[in-house]
C-alpha positions, 0 to 999 in steps of 0.5 A: 548351294546356298552359301550354308552349304544347303542344297536348295529344292522345292518341297514338290521334288521327290527328293525332298516330299511327295505330296497330295491332296485328298478328296471328299465323297459324294456328302448327298450319299450316305453310303459313302460315310460310316466305315472303317476307314479314317477321314481327317477334315482340315477342322481337325488339323491342331498342331497336334497328332492325329489319334482318331477321326469324326468321320469315317468313309467305305470302301465305296466312298474311298473308291468313288471319289479323289479321295486316297489312303495315306500311311501313319507318319504322314505331314498333314498340312491345312491348304485353305479354309478357315482352318490352318495347322499341321499334323501327324497322322496316326493311323492309315486313312485319308483326308478331305480335299482341304488338307495335304500331305507331304 
């Protein structure tokens, strides 16, 4: 506990937040893209709500990669790259490997 009564914890501590990163399916296989699964890229994290995405994944694109589906209300953070931002997800979908969730 700190002097102000706050408990110190790491963001990865499950009592604070679950953290994970997204994934990017093989871009050379067009069958991985264009399905109904929203896929957020770090460039879409502009400190706002995400209501739609520029690209989507197919079930095979999701299953054949490290991509993960996150629930609505998930806080997304740009982890590295040219973009920085945080957004709230408003649907079920995945983020690319440059983004994480909390």
